CHARMM internal coordinates of N, CA and C (Angstrom, degrees):
IC EDIT
DIST 1 N 1 CA 1.4652
DIST 1 CA 1 C 1.5342
ANGL 1 N 1 CA 1 C 112.78
DIST 1 C 2 N 1.4710
ANGL 1 CA 1 C 2 N 109.54
DIHE 1 N 1 CA 1 C 2 N -48.59
DIST 2 N 2 CA 1.4755
ANGL 1 C 2 N 2 CA 120.97
DIHE 1 CA 1 C 2 N 2 CA 179.53
DIST 2 CA 2 C 1.5774
ANGL 2 N 2 CA 2 C 107.73
DIHE 1 C 2 N 2 CA 2 C -60.78
DIST 2 C 3 N 1.3844
ANGL 2 CA 2 C 3 N 113.02
DIHE 2 N 2 CA 2 C 3 N -45.35
DIST 3 N 3 CA 1.5606
ANGL 2 C 3 N 3 CA 113.79
DIHE 2 CA 2 C 3 N 3 CA -175.90
DIST 3 CA 3 C 1.5387
ANGL 3 N 3 CA 3 C 110.25
DIHE 2 C 3 N 3 CA 3 C -63.63
DIST 3 C 4 N 1.4382
ANGL 3 CA 3 C 4 N 118.42
DIHE 3 N 3 CA 3 C 4 N -38.62
DIST 4 N 4 CA 1.3604
ANGL 3 C 4 N 4 CA 117.55
DIHE 3 CA 3 C 4 N 4 CA 179.12
DIST 4 CA 4 C 1.5683
ANGL 4 N 4 CA 4 C 113.32
DIHE 3 C 4 N 4 CA 4 C -64.76
DIST 4 C 5 N 1.2865
ANGL 4 CA 4 C 5 N 117.87
DIHE 4 N 4 CA 4 C 5 N -35.02
DIST 5 N 5 CA 1.4830
ANGL 4 C 5 N 5 CA 121.99
DIHE 4 CA 4 C 5 N 5 CA 179.85
DIST 5 CA 5 C 1.4745
ANGL 5 N 5 CA 5 C 109.26
DIHE 4 C 5 N 5 CA 5 C -69.52
DIST 5 C 6 N 1.3734
ANGL 5 CA 5 C 6 N 115.65
DIHE 5 N 5 CA 5 C 6 N -41.73
DIST 6 N 6 CA 1.4323
ANGL 5 C 6 N 6 CA 118.71
DIHE 5 CA 5 C 6 N 6 CA 179.33
DIST 6 CA 6 C 1.5703
ANGL 6 N 6 CA 6 C 111.47
DIHE 5 C 6 N 6 CA 6 C -62.50
DIST 6 C 7 N 1.2251
ANGL 6 CA 6 C 7 N 114.18
DIHE 6 N 6 CA 6 C 7 N -42.14
DIST 7 N 7 CA 1.5537
ANGL 6 C 7 N 7 CA 124.51
DIHE 6 CA 6 C 7 N 7 CA 175.57
DIST 7 CA 7 C 1.4548
ANGL 7 N 7 CA 7 C 108.76
DIHE 6 C 7 N 7 CA 7 C -58.87
DIST 7 C 8 N 1.3517
ANGL 7 CA 7 C 8 N 119.70
DIHE 7 N 7 CA 7 C 8 N -48.86
DIST 8 N 8 CA 1.4252
ANGL 7 C 8 N 8 CA 119.57
DIHE 7 CA 7 C 8 N 8 CA 179.95
DIST 8 CA 8 C 1.5140
ANGL 8 N 8 CA 8 C 118.22
DIHE 7 C 8 N 8 CA 8 C -63.73
DIST 8 C 9 N 1.2631
ANGL 8 CA 8 C 9 N 110.86
DIHE 8 N 8 CA 8 C 9 N -27.95
DIST 9 N 9 CA 1.5613
ANGL 8 C 9 N 9 CA 120.25
DIHE 8 CA 8 C 9 N 9 CA 177.39
DIST 9 CA 9 C 1.5580
ANGL 9 N 9 CA 9 C 107.75
DIHE 8 C 9 N 9 CA 9 C -77.24
DIST 9 C 10 N 1.3239
ANGL 9 CA 9 C 10 N 120.39
DIHE 9 N 9 CA 9 C 10 N -10.84
DIST 10 N 10 CA 1.4535
ANGL 9 C 10 N 10 CA 122.29
DIHE 9 CA 9 C 10 N 10 CA 175.85
DIST 10 CA 10 C 1.6351
ANGL 10 N 10 CA 10 C 107.36
DIHE 9 C 10 N 10 CA 10 C 83.54
DIST 10 C 11 N 1.2658
ANGL 10 CA 10 C 11 N 116.48
DIHE 10 N 10 CA 10 C 11 N 19.46
DIST 11 N 11 CA 1.4720
ANGL 10 C 11 N 11 CA 118.87
DIHE 10 CA 10 C 11 N 11 CA -179.14
DIST 11 CA 11 C 1.5723
ANGL 11 N 11 CA 11 C 109.45
DIHE 10 C 11 N 11 CA 11 C -93.92
DIST 11 C 12 N 1.2222
ANGL 11 CA 11 C 12 N 122.45
DIHE 11 N 11 CA 11 C 12 N 151.37
DIST 12 N 12 CA 1.4122
ANGL 11 C 12 N 12 CA 126.32
DIHE 11 CA 11 C 12 N 12 CA 174.24
DIST 12 CA 12 C 1.5717
ANGL 12 N 12 CA 12 C 110.45
DIHE 11 C 12 N 12 CA 12 C -88.11
DIST 12 C 13 N 1.3324
ANGL 12 CA 12 C 13 N 111.14
DIHE 12 N 12 CA 12 C 13 N 150.49
DIST 13 N 13 CA 1.4713
ANGL 12 C 13 N 13 CA 114.54
DIHE 12 CA 12 C 13 N 13 CA -179.48
DIST 13 CA 13 C 1.4678
ANGL 13 N 13 CA 13 C 108.32
DIHE 12 C 13 N 13 CA 13 C -130.46
DIST 13 C 14 N 1.3677
ANGL 13 CA 13 C 14 N 119.11
DIHE 13 N 13 CA 13 C 14 N 139.38
DIST 14 N 14 CA 1.4099
ANGL 13 C 14 N 14 CA 124.17
DIHE 13 CA 13 C 14 N 14 CA 175.49
DIST 14 CA 14 C 1.5786
ANGL 14 N 14 CA 14 C 111.52
DIHE 13 C 14 N 14 CA 14 C -66.80
DIST 14 C 15 N 1.3393
ANGL 14 CA 14 C 15 N 116.17
DIHE 14 N 14 CA 14 C 15 N 144.47
DIST 15 N 15 CA 1.4254
ANGL 14 C 15 N 15 CA 118.62
DIHE 14 CA 14 C 15 N 15 CA -178.93
DIST 15 CA 15 C 1.4262
ANGL 15 N 15 CA 15 C 113.13
DIHE 14 C 15 N 15 CA 15 C -87.93
DIST 15 C 16 N 1.2506
ANGL 15 CA 15 C 16 N 124.86
DIHE 15 N 15 CA 15 C 16 N -22.56
DIST 16 N 16 CA 1.4255
ANGL 15 C 16 N 16 CA 126.52
DIHE 15 CA 15 C 16 N 16 CA 178.03
DIST 16 CA 16 C 1.4965
ANGL 16 N 16 CA 16 C 113.30
DIHE 15 C 16 N 16 CA 16 C -88.52
DIST 16 C 17 N 1.2745
ANGL 16 CA 16 C 17 N 119.44
DIHE 16 N 16 CA 16 C 17 N 153.07
DIST 17 N 17 CA 1.4474
ANGL 16 C 17 N 17 CA 122.56
DIHE 16 CA 16 C 17 N 17 CA -176.76
DIST 17 CA 17 C 1.5307
ANGL 17 N 17 CA 17 C 109.25
DIHE 16 C 17 N 17 CA 17 C -136.93
DIST 17 C 18 N 1.2372
ANGL 17 CA 17 C 18 N 117.83
DIHE 17 N 17 CA 17 C 18 N 147.65
DIST 18 N 18 CA 1.4569
ANGL 17 C 18 N 18 CA 123.29
DIHE 17 CA 17 C 18 N 18 CA 174.62
DIST 18 CA 18 C 1.5213
ANGL 18 N 18 CA 18 C 109.50
DIHE 17 C 18 N 18 CA 18 C -88.24
DIST 18 C 19 N 1.2932
ANGL 18 CA 18 C 19 N 116.54
DIHE 18 N 18 CA 18 C 19 N 119.55
DIST 19 N 19 CA 1.4209
ANGL 18 C 19 N 19 CA 117.74
DIHE 18 CA 18 C 19 N 19 CA -172.72
DIST 19 CA 19 C 1.5505
ANGL 19 N 19 CA 19 C 109.80
DIHE 18 C 19 N 19 CA 19 C -80.70
DIST 19 C 20 N 1.2383
ANGL 19 CA 19 C 20 N 118.34
DIHE 19 N 19 CA 19 C 20 N 146.95
DIST 20 N 20 CA 1.4721
ANGL 19 C 20 N 20 CA 125.89
DIHE 19 CA 19 C 20 N 20 CA 179.05
DIST 20 CA 20 C 1.5211
ANGL 20 N 20 CA 20 C 109.28
DIHE 19 C 20 N 20 CA 20 C -74.09
DIST 20 C 21 N 1.2876
ANGL 20 CA 20 C 21 N 118.98
DIHE 20 N 20 CA 20 C 21 N 132.51
DIST 21 N 21 CA 1.4234
ANGL 20 C 21 N 21 CA 123.55
DIHE 20 CA 20 C 21 N 21 CA -177.31
DIST 21 CA 21 C 1.4468
ANGL 21 N 21 CA 21 C 114.45
DIHE 20 C 21 N 21 CA 21 C -137.79
DIST 21 C 22 N 1.3025
ANGL 21 CA 21 C 22 N 115.82
DIHE 21 N 21 CA 21 C 22 N 134.56
DIST 22 N 22 CA 1.5507
ANGL 21 C 22 N 22 CA 116.17
DIHE 21 CA 21 C 22 N 22 CA 175.39
DIST 22 CA 22 C 1.5337
ANGL 22 N 22 CA 22 C 112.44
DIHE 21 C 22 N 22 CA 22 C -73.95
DIST 22 C 23 N 1.3642
ANGL 22 CA 22 C 23 N 117.34
DIHE 22 N 22 CA 22 C 23 N -4.75
DIST 23 N 23 CA 1.4722
ANGL 22 C 23 N 23 CA 120.46
DIHE 22 CA 22 C 23 N 23 CA -179.85
DIST 23 CA 23 C 1.5773
ANGL 23 N 23 CA 23 C 105.94
DIHE 22 C 23 N 23 CA 23 C -73.06
DIST 23 C 24 N 1.2480
ANGL 23 CA 23 C 24 N 121.16
DIHE 23 N 23 CA 23 C 24 N -24.50
DIST 24 N 24 CA 1.4099
ANGL 23 C 24 N 24 CA 121.38
DIHE 23 CA 23 C 24 N 24 CA 177.11
DIST 24 CA 24 C 1.5332
ANGL 24 N 24 CA 24 C 113.01
DIHE 23 C 24 N 24 CA 24 C -63.65
DIST 24 C 25 N 1.2610
ANGL 24 CA 24 C 25 N 117.19
DIHE 24 N 24 CA 24 C 25 N -38.77
DIST 25 N 25 CA 1.4549
ANGL 24 C 25 N 25 CA 122.80
DIHE 24 CA 24 C 25 N 25 CA 176.24
DIST 25 CA 25 C 1.5369
ANGL 25 N 25 CA 25 C 114.96
DIHE 24 C 25 N 25 CA 25 C -69.43
DIST 25 C 26 N 1.3809
ANGL 25 CA 25 C 26 N 111.61
DIHE 25 N 25 CA 25 C 26 N -32.06
DIST 26 N 26 CA 1.5013
ANGL 25 C 26 N 26 CA 117.97
DIHE 25 CA 25 C 26 N 26 CA -175.13
DIST 26 CA 26 C 1.5590
ANGL 26 N 26 CA 26 C 105.99
DIHE 25 C 26 N 26 CA 26 C -76.33
DIST 26 C 27 N 1.3135
ANGL 26 CA 26 C 27 N 116.70
DIHE 26 N 26 CA 26 C 27 N -21.65
DIST 27 N 27 CA 1.5658
ANGL 26 C 27 N 27 CA 115.63
DIHE 26 CA 26 C 27 N 27 CA 179.56
DIST 27 CA 27 C 1.4591
ANGL 27 N 27 CA 27 C 112.30
DIHE 26 C 27 N 27 CA 27 C -60.96
DIST 27 C 28 N 1.4071
ANGL 27 CA 27 C 28 N 121.09
DIHE 27 N 27 CA 27 C 28 N -33.16
DIST 28 N 28 CA 1.3598
ANGL 27 C 28 N 28 CA 120.46
DIHE 27 CA 27 C 28 N 28 CA -179.00
DIST 28 CA 28 C 1.4475
ANGL 28 N 28 CA 28 C 116.23
DIHE 27 C 28 N 28 CA 28 C -82.37
DIST 28 C 29 N 1.2289
ANGL 28 CA 28 C 29 N 119.43
DIHE 28 N 28 CA 28 C 29 N 1.82
DIST 29 N 29 CA 1.5296
ANGL 28 C 29 N 29 CA 124.44
DIHE 28 CA 28 C 29 N 29 CA 172.05
DIST 29 CA 29 C 1.5631
ANGL 29 N 29 CA 29 C 111.59
DIHE 28 C 29 N 29 CA 29 C -70.89
DIST 29 C 30 N 1.2683
ANGL 29 CA 29 C 30 N 114.83
DIHE 29 N 29 CA 29 C 30 N 145.63
DIST 30 N 30 CA 1.4478
ANGL 29 C 30 N 30 CA 123.18
DIHE 29 CA 29 C 30 N 30 CA -172.38
DIST 30 CA 30 C 1.5738
ANGL 30 N 30 CA 30 C 108.95
DIHE 29 C 30 N 30 CA 30 C -60.80
DIST 30 C 31 N 1.3336
ANGL 30 CA 30 C 31 N 123.97
DIHE 30 N 30 CA 30 C 31 N -35.97
DIST 31 N 31 CA 1.3870
ANGL 30 C 31 N 31 CA 124.24
DIHE 30 CA 30 C 31 N 31 CA -174.57
DIST 31 CA 31 C 1.5931
ANGL 31 N 31 CA 31 C 113.37
DIHE 30 C 31 N 31 CA 31 C -96.63
DIST 31 C 32 N 1.4088
ANGL 31 CA 31 C 32 N 118.01
DIHE 31 N 31 CA 31 C 32 N 12.04
DIST 32 N 32 CA 1.3662
ANGL 31 C 32 N 32 CA 122.23
DIHE 31 CA 31 C 32 N 32 CA 169.95
DIST 32 CA 32 C 1.4421
ANGL 32 N 32 CA 32 C 117.72
DIHE 31 C 32 N 32 CA 32 C -54.10
DIST 32 C 33 N 1.4346
ANGL 32 CA 32 C 33 N 115.96
DIHE 32 N 32 CA 32 C 33 N 138.80
DIST 33 N 33 CA 1.4575
ANGL 32 C 33 N 33 CA 117.09
DIHE 32 CA 32 C 33 N 33 CA -178.60
DIST 33 CA 33 C 1.5108
ANGL 33 N 33 CA 33 C 112.22
DIHE 32 C 33 N 33 CA 33 C -114.06
DIST 33 C 34 N 1.3242
ANGL 33 CA 33 C 34 N 115.30
DIHE 33 N 33 CA 33 C 34 N -1.43
DIST 34 N 34 CA 1.5015
ANGL 33 C 34 N 34 CA 118.53
DIHE 33 CA 33 C 34 N 34 CA 176.02
DIST 34 CA 34 C 1.5380
ANGL 34 N 34 CA 34 C 112.50
DIHE 33 C 34 N 34 CA 34 C -116.32
DIST 34 C 35 N 1.3094
ANGL 34 CA 34 C 35 N 113.69
DIHE 34 N 34 CA 34 C 35 N 158.80
DIST 35 N 35 CA 1.4119
ANGL 34 C 35 N 35 CA 118.82
DIHE 34 CA 34 C 35 N 35 CA 179.64
DIST 35 CA 35 C 1.5582
ANGL 35 N 35 CA 35 C 107.68
DIHE 34 C 35 N 35 CA 35 C -123.82
DIST 35 C 36 N 1.3183
ANGL 35 CA 35 C 36 N 119.67
DIHE 35 N 35 CA 35 C 36 N 124.61
DIST 36 N 36 CA 1.4254
ANGL 35 C 36 N 36 CA 116.31
DIHE 35 CA 35 C 36 N 36 CA -178.06
DIST 36 CA 36 C 1.4859
ANGL 36 N 36 CA 36 C 109.12
DIHE 35 C 36 N 36 CA 36 C -121.03
DIST 36 C 37 N 1.3060
ANGL 36 CA 36 C 37 N 118.18
DIHE 36 N 36 CA 36 C 37 N -45.04
DIST 37 N 37 CA 1.4779
ANGL 36 C 37 N 37 CA 119.57
DIHE 36 CA 36 C 37 N 37 CA -176.73
DIST 37 CA 37 C 1.5120
ANGL 37 N 37 CA 37 C 108.49
DIHE 36 C 37 N 37 CA 37 C -99.26
DIST 37 C 38 N 1.3062
ANGL 37 CA 37 C 38 N 118.08
DIHE 37 N 37 CA 37 C 38 N 88.16
DIST 38 N 38 CA 1.3750
ANGL 37 C 38 N 38 CA 127.28
DIHE 37 CA 37 C 38 N 38 CA 179.93
DIST 38 CA 38 C 1.4770
ANGL 38 N 38 CA 38 C 115.08
DIHE 37 C 38 N 38 CA 38 C -143.51
DIST 38 C 39 N 1.3835
ANGL 38 CA 38 C 39 N 116.35
DIHE 38 N 38 CA 38 C 39 N 141.16
DIST 39 N 39 CA 1.4454
ANGL 38 C 39 N 39 CA 112.37
DIHE 38 CA 38 C 39 N 39 CA -178.18
DIST 39 CA 39 C 1.5505
ANGL 39 N 39 CA 39 C 107.47
DIHE 38 C 39 N 39 CA 39 C -97.74
DIST 39 C 40 N 1.3805
ANGL 39 CA 39 C 40 N 113.88
DIHE 39 N 39 CA 39 C 40 N -2.21
DIST 40 N 40 CA 1.5032
ANGL 39 C 40 N 40 CA 118.64
DIHE 39 CA 39 C 40 N 40 CA -179.29
DIST 40 CA 40 C 1.5973
ANGL 40 N 40 CA 40 C 112.90
DIHE 39 C 40 N 40 CA 40 C -101.35
DIST 40 C 41 N 1.3843
ANGL 40 CA 40 C 41 N 112.29
DIHE 40 N 40 CA 40 C 41 N -40.93
DIST 41 N 41 CA 1.3787
ANGL 40 C 41 N 41 CA 119.46
DIHE 40 CA 40 C 41 N 41 CA -174.98
DIST 41 CA 41 C 1.5367
ANGL 41 N 41 CA 41 C 108.71
DIHE 40 C 41 N 41 CA 41 C -103.58
DIST 41 C 42 N 1.3116
ANGL 41 CA 41 C 42 N 117.45
DIHE 41 N 41 CA 41 C 42 N 143.17
DIST 42 N 42 CA 1.5531
ANGL 41 C 42 N 42 CA 121.55
DIHE 41 CA 41 C 42 N 42 CA 179.40
DIST 42 CA 42 C 1.5501
ANGL 42 N 42 CA 42 C 104.31
DIHE 41 C 42 N 42 CA 42 C -69.80
DIST 42 C 43 N 1.3092
ANGL 42 CA 42 C 43 N 116.06
DIHE 42 N 42 CA 42 C 43 N 150.91
DIST 43 N 43 CA 1.4647
ANGL 42 C 43 N 43 CA 121.49
DIHE 42 CA 42 C 43 N 43 CA 179.44
DIST 43 CA 43 C 1.6219
ANGL 43 N 43 CA 43 C 110.45
DIHE 42 C 43 N 43 CA 43 C -69.55
DIST 43 C 44 N 1.3811
ANGL 43 CA 43 C 44 N 113.97
DIHE 43 N 43 CA 43 C 44 N 148.80
DIST 44 N 44 CA 1.3983
ANGL 43 C 44 N 44 CA 118.92
DIHE 43 CA 43 C 44 N 44 CA 174.97
DIST 44 CA 44 C 1.5156
ANGL 44 N 44 CA 44 C 110.84
DIHE 43 C 44 N 44 CA 44 C -61.11
DIST 44 C 45 N 1.3330
ANGL 44 CA 44 C 45 N 119.19
DIHE 44 N 44 CA 44 C 45 N 128.80
DIST 45 N 45 CA 1.5340
ANGL 44 C 45 N 45 CA 123.12
DIHE 44 CA 44 C 45 N 45 CA -177.23
DIST 45 CA 45 C 1.6137
ANGL 45 N 45 CA 45 C 110.69
DIHE 44 C 45 N 45 CA 45 C -51.99
DIST 45 C 46 N 1.3075
ANGL 45 CA 45 C 46 N 114.05
DIHE 45 N 45 CA 45 C 46 N -40.79
DIST 46 N 46 CA 1.4928
ANGL 45 C 46 N 46 CA 118.89
DIHE 45 CA 45 C 46 N 46 CA -171.75
DIST 46 CA 46 C 1.5694
ANGL 46 N 46 CA 46 C 108.92
DIHE 45 C 46 N 46 CA 46 C -65.70
DIST 46 C 47 N 1.3446
ANGL 46 CA 46 C 47 N 110.53
DIHE 46 N 46 CA 46 C 47 N -40.15
DIST 47 N 47 CA 1.5260
ANGL 46 C 47 N 47 CA 116.14
DIHE 46 CA 46 C 47 N 47 CA 177.00
DIST 47 CA 47 C 1.5283
ANGL 47 N 47 CA 47 C 113.42
DIHE 46 C 47 N 47 CA 47 C -70.80
DIST 47 C 48 N 1.3408
ANGL 47 CA 47 C 48 N 118.68
DIHE 47 N 47 CA 47 C 48 N -32.38
DIST 48 N 48 CA 1.4058
ANGL 47 C 48 N 48 CA 123.79
DIHE 47 CA 47 C 48 N 48 CA 179.01
DIST 48 CA 48 C 1.5623
ANGL 48 N 48 CA 48 C 108.27
DIHE 47 C 48 N 48 CA 48 C -66.47
DIST 48 C 49 N 1.2819
ANGL 48 CA 48 C 49 N 115.78
DIHE 48 N 48 CA 48 C 49 N -40.66
DIST 49 N 49 CA 1.5246
ANGL 48 C 49 N 49 CA 116.22
DIHE 48 CA 48 C 49 N 49 CA -177.62
DIST 49 CA 49 C 1.4500
ANGL 49 N 49 CA 49 C 108.74
DIHE 48 C 49 N 49 CA 49 C -74.23
DIST 49 C 50 N 1.3883
ANGL 49 CA 49 C 50 N 119.70
DIHE 49 N 49 CA 49 C 50 N -35.56
DIST 50 N 50 CA 1.4346
ANGL 49 C 50 N 50 CA 125.44
DIHE 49 CA 49 C 50 N 50 CA -174.46
DIST 50 CA 50 C 1.6431
ANGL 50 N 50 CA 50 C 108.80
DIHE 49 C 50 N 50 CA 50 C -64.31
DIST 50 C 51 N 1.2532
ANGL 50 CA 50 C 51 N 116.75
DIHE 50 N 50 CA 50 C 51 N -43.95
DIST 51 N 51 CA 1.4189
ANGL 50 C 51 N 51 CA 115.78
DIHE 50 CA 50 C 51 N 51 CA 178.20
DIST 51 CA 51 C 1.5336
ANGL 51 N 51 CA 51 C 117.07
DIHE 50 C 51 N 51 CA 51 C -99.98
DIST 51 C 52 N 1.3070
ANGL 51 CA 51 C 52 N 115.21
DIHE 51 N 51 CA 51 C 52 N 6.18
DIST 52 N 52 CA 1.5281
ANGL 51 C 52 N 52 CA 122.21
DIHE 51 CA 51 C 52 N 52 CA 174.53
DIST 52 CA 52 C 1.4591
ANGL 52 N 52 CA 52 C 110.39
DIHE 51 C 52 N 52 CA 52 C 60.52
DIST 52 C 53 N 1.2710
ANGL 52 CA 52 C 53 N 121.32
DIHE 52 N 52 CA 52 C 53 N 32.19
DIST 53 N 53 CA 1.4268
ANGL 52 C 53 N 53 CA 125.73
DIHE 52 CA 52 C 53 N 53 CA 177.71
DIST 53 CA 53 C 1.5960
ANGL 53 N 53 CA 53 C 108.77
DIHE 52 C 53 N 53 CA 53 C -63.88
DIST 53 C 54 N 1.2631
ANGL 53 CA 53 C 54 N 118.43
DIHE 53 N 53 CA 53 C 54 N -38.58
DIST 54 N 54 CA 1.4614
ANGL 53 C 54 N 54 CA 126.52
DIHE 53 CA 53 C 54 N 54 CA -179.40
DIST 54 CA 54 C 1.5265
ANGL 54 N 54 CA 54 C 107.76
DIHE 53 C 54 N 54 CA 54 C -58.70
DIST 54 C 55 N 1.2756
ANGL 54 CA 54 C 55 N 120.73
DIHE 54 N 54 CA 54 C 55 N -45.26
DIST 55 N 55 CA 1.4716
ANGL 54 C 55 N 55 CA 121.05
DIHE 54 CA 54 C 55 N 55 CA 179.07
DIST 55 CA 55 C 1.5067
ANGL 55 N 55 CA 55 C 109.50
DIHE 54 C 55 N 55 CA 55 C -69.87
DIST 55 C 56 N 1.3119
ANGL 55 CA 55 C 56 N 121.26
DIHE 55 N 55 CA 55 C 56 N -38.09
DIST 56 N 56 CA 1.4449
ANGL 55 C 56 N 56 CA 118.32
DIHE 55 CA 55 C 56 N 56 CA 176.42
DIST 56 CA 56 C 1.4836
ANGL 56 N 56 CA 56 C 115.76
DIHE 55 C 56 N 56 CA 56 C -61.70
DIST 56 C 57 N 1.3553
ANGL 56 CA 56 C 57 N 113.31
DIHE 56 N 56 CA 56 C 57 N -44.33
DIST 57 N 57 CA 1.4943
ANGL 56 C 57 N 57 CA 120.78
DIHE 56 CA 56 C 57 N 57 CA 179.89
DIST 57 CA 57 C 1.5012
ANGL 57 N 57 CA 57 C 109.16
DIHE 56 C 57 N 57 CA 57 C -62.28
DIST 57 C 58 N 1.3250
ANGL 57 CA 57 C 58 N 116.56
DIHE 57 N 57 CA 57 C 58 N -44.62
DIST 58 N 58 CA 1.4853
ANGL 57 C 58 N 58 CA 117.99
DIHE 57 CA 57 C 58 N 58 CA 178.32
DIST 58 CA 58 C 1.5359
ANGL 58 N 58 CA 58 C 115.49
DIHE 57 C 58 N 58 CA 58 C -58.21
DIST 58 C 59 N 1.3948
ANGL 58 CA 58 C 59 N 116.19
DIHE 58 N 58 CA 58 C 59 N -39.04
DIST 59 N 59 CA 1.4418
ANGL 58 C 59 N 59 CA 121.81
DIHE 58 CA 58 C 59 N 59 CA 179.26
DIST 59 CA 59 C 1.5237
ANGL 59 N 59 CA 59 C 105.18
DIHE 58 C 59 N 59 CA 59 C -72.71
DIST 59 C 60 N 1.2095
ANGL 59 CA 59 C 60 N 121.12
DIHE 59 N 59 CA 59 C 60 N -43.44
DIST 60 N 60 CA 1.5108
ANGL 59 C 60 N 60 CA 120.87
DIHE 59 CA 59 C 60 N 60 CA -178.91
DIST 60 CA 60 C 1.4452
ANGL 60 N 60 CA 60 C 111.44
DIHE 59 C 60 N 60 CA 60 C -63.57
DIST 60 C 61 N 1.3522
ANGL 60 CA 60 C 61 N 122.91
DIHE 60 N 60 CA 60 C 61 N -42.25
DIST 61 N 61 CA 1.3880
ANGL 60 C 61 N 61 CA 123.06
DIHE 60 CA 60 C 61 N 61 CA 174.98
DIST 61 CA 61 C 1.5771
ANGL 61 N 61 CA 61 C 113.24
DIHE 60 C 61 N 61 CA 61 C -61.45
DIST 61 C 62 N 1.3092
ANGL 61 CA 61 C 62 N 116.44
DIHE 61 N 61 CA 61 C 62 N -40.89
DIST 62 N 62 CA 1.4510
ANGL 61 C 62 N 62 CA 121.89
DIHE 61 CA 61 C 62 N 62 CA 176.83
DIST 62 CA 62 C 1.5733
ANGL 62 N 62 CA 62 C 110.48
DIHE 61 C 62 N 62 CA 62 C -56.54
DIST 62 C 63 N 1.3373
ANGL 62 CA 62 C 63 N 114.30
DIHE 62 N 62 CA 62 C 63 N -41.27
DIST 63 N 63 CA 1.4700
ANGL 62 C 63 N 63 CA 118.92
DIHE 62 CA 62 C 63 N 63 CA -174.80
DIST 63 CA 63 C 1.4915
ANGL 63 N 63 CA 63 C 111.96
DIHE 62 C 63 N 63 CA 63 C -74.43
DIST 63 C 64 N 1.3724
ANGL 63 CA 63 C 64 N 118.08
DIHE 63 N 63 CA 63 C 64 N -39.52
DIST 64 N 64 CA 1.4886
ANGL 63 C 64 N 64 CA 117.83
DIHE 63 CA 63 C 64 N 64 CA -176.31
DIST 64 CA 64 C 1.5768
ANGL 64 N 64 CA 64 C 109.91
DIHE 63 C 64 N 64 CA 64 C -83.28
DIST 64 C 65 N 1.3432
ANGL 64 CA 64 C 65 N 114.89
DIHE 64 N 64 CA 64 C 65 N -12.04
DIST 65 N 65 CA 1.5579
ANGL 64 C 65 N 65 CA 114.41
DIHE 64 CA 64 C 65 N 65 CA 177.11
DIST 65 CA 65 C 1.4240
ANGL 65 N 65 CA 65 C 111.87
DIHE 64 C 65 N 65 CA 65 C -98.20
DIST 65 C 66 N 1.2942
ANGL 65 CA 65 C 66 N 117.06
DIHE 65 N 65 CA 65 C 66 N 2.12
DIST 66 N 66 CA 1.4770
ANGL 65 C 66 N 66 CA 119.30
DIHE 65 CA 65 C 66 N 66 CA 177.15
DIST 66 CA 66 C 1.5133
ANGL 66 N 66 CA 66 C 112.91
DIHE 65 C 66 N 66 CA 66 C -85.16
END
COOR INIT
IC SEED 1 N 1 CA 1 C
IC BUILD
């Protein structure tokens, strides 16, 4: 429904999406061994693939560099 409304307004929509993951919440636990949301450390590759953030970032970069 949102996609249709965005299309009717003549706006473009990115094709990739960041998937919701319970792993994001687990990161804040005291015994967590992975870091995903950090501006200093690179994200864990397994978490990147699970939420498809890599695809989202690639598409975003293609849009802003065009």
